[in-house]
C-alpha positions as CSV (number, residue, x, y, z in Angstrom):
1,M,-56.0,33.9,39.5
2,Y,-56.9,36.8,41.4
3,A,-55.2,39.4,44.2
4,E,-56.6,37.4,46.8
5,D,-53.5,34.1,45.8
6,Y,-51.5,37.0,45.9
7,W,-50.9,37.6,49.5
8,W,-47.4,37.9,49.8
9,Y,-48.1,40.8,47.6
10,Y,-49.8,43.1,50.4
11,R,-48.9,41.5,54.1
12,D,-46.4,44.2,54.0
13,E,-47.6,47.8,55.1
14,D,-44.2,49.5,54.2
15,D,-44.6,51.7,50.4
16,G,-42.4,48.9,48.3
17,E,-39.4,49.6,49.3
18,D,-37.9,47.0,50.7
19,R,-40.4,44.5,48.4
20,N,-38.2,46.1,45.0
21,A,-35.3,46.3,47.3
22,Y,-35.2,42.3,47.5
23,L,-36.9,42.1,43.7
24,R,-33.7,44.0,42.5
25,E,-31.8,41.8,44.9
26,L,-33.1,38.2,43.2
27,L,-32.6,39.4,39.4
28,A,-28.2,40.4,41.1
29,E,-28.5,36.8,42.3
30,Y,-30.5,34.9,39.8
31,E,-30.3,34.3,35.9
32,F,-34.4,34.5,35.5
33,K,-35.5,32.6,32.1
34,G,-38.1,33.7,29.5
35,P,-40.1,36.7,30.1
36,A,-39.4,36.4,34.1
37,E,-37.2,38.5,34.5
38,G,-39.1,41.4,32.7
39,I,-41.8,41.2,34.7
40,I,-40.2,41.6,37.7
41,R,-38.9,44.4,36.1
42,L,-41.9,45.2,35.4
43,V,-43.6,44.8,39.4
44,I,-40.6,46.5,40.2
45,D,-40.9,49.9,38.3
46,Q,-45.1,49.4,38.2
47,G,-46.0,47.9,40.8
48,F,-48.1,44.6,40.5
49,D,-51.4,45.8,39.8
50,V,-50.1,46.7,36.7
51,L,-49.5,42.9,35.6
52,S,-51.8,40.7,33.6
53,E,-53.3,37.5,34.5
54,K,-50.3,36.2,32.1
55,Q,-47.8,37.9,33.7
56,A,-49.2,37.9,37.3
57,S,-48.7,33.9,36.7
58,V,-45.5,33.8,35.0
59,F,-44.6,36.2,38.2
60,H,-45.4,33.6,41.0
61,R,-44.1,30.8,38.9
62,H,-40.8,31.8,39.0
63,V,-40.5,33.9,41.7
64,I,-43.2,33.5,44.6
65,R,-42.9,29.8,44.3
66,H,-38.7,29.6,44.9
67,H,-38.0,32.7,46.7
68,F,-40.2,34.0,49.1
69,P,-41.1,31.4,51.9
70,S,-44.1,32.2,53.6
71,D,-43.2,31.8,56.7
72,C,-39.9,31.7,59.0
73,G,-38.1,28.6,58.9
74,R,-37.5,28.6,62.9
75,C,-40.8,29.3,64.6
76,G,-43.7,29.4,61.5
77,T,-44.2,33.3,61.6
78,D,-45.2,35.3,58.7
79,L,-42.7,36.5,56.9
80,T,-42.6,40.1,55.8
81,W,-40.4,41.4,52.7
82,S,-38.0,42.8,54.7
83,N,-38.0,39.8,56.5
84,L,-36.5,38.2,53.0
85,L,-34.1,40.8,52.7
86,Y,-32.3,41.5,55.7
87,H,-33.1,38.0,57.6
88,E,-31.6,35.4,55.7
89,H,-35.5,34.7,55.4
90,W,-35.7,34.5,59.0
91,C,-37.9,36.2,61.1
92,A,-36.2,39.2,63.1
93,W,-37.1,38.0,66.2
94,C,-35.4,34.4,65.0
95,H,-33.1,35.8,63.6
96,H,-32.1,37.6,66.0
97,Q,-31.8,34.7,68.1
98,R,-29.5,33.1,65.8
99,Y,-26.7,36.1,66.5
100,K,-26.6,37.0,70.0
101,D,-24.4,35.0,70.9
102,N,-22.1,35.0,67.7
């Protein structure tokens, strides 16, 4: 796997705060097996670039595949880390549309 395989990690222009907050939320909500929990903590502390190829593969297999949809389930727009954290896996516009009448 190469860095370009990890489009999800580099998609936001933020400084990583939303990404790290989302990863902390995952740690609080789910019980990760094997080395995945430690690798998530490493990504939070030091970023994705410090992972070995094997660690990156574990992170992708246990975190990204199961907890990071690539697009909004309603309109198909690419999701950012903040969408995952604050908008229930919908883009901001669809989330707003969903709740504007409630």
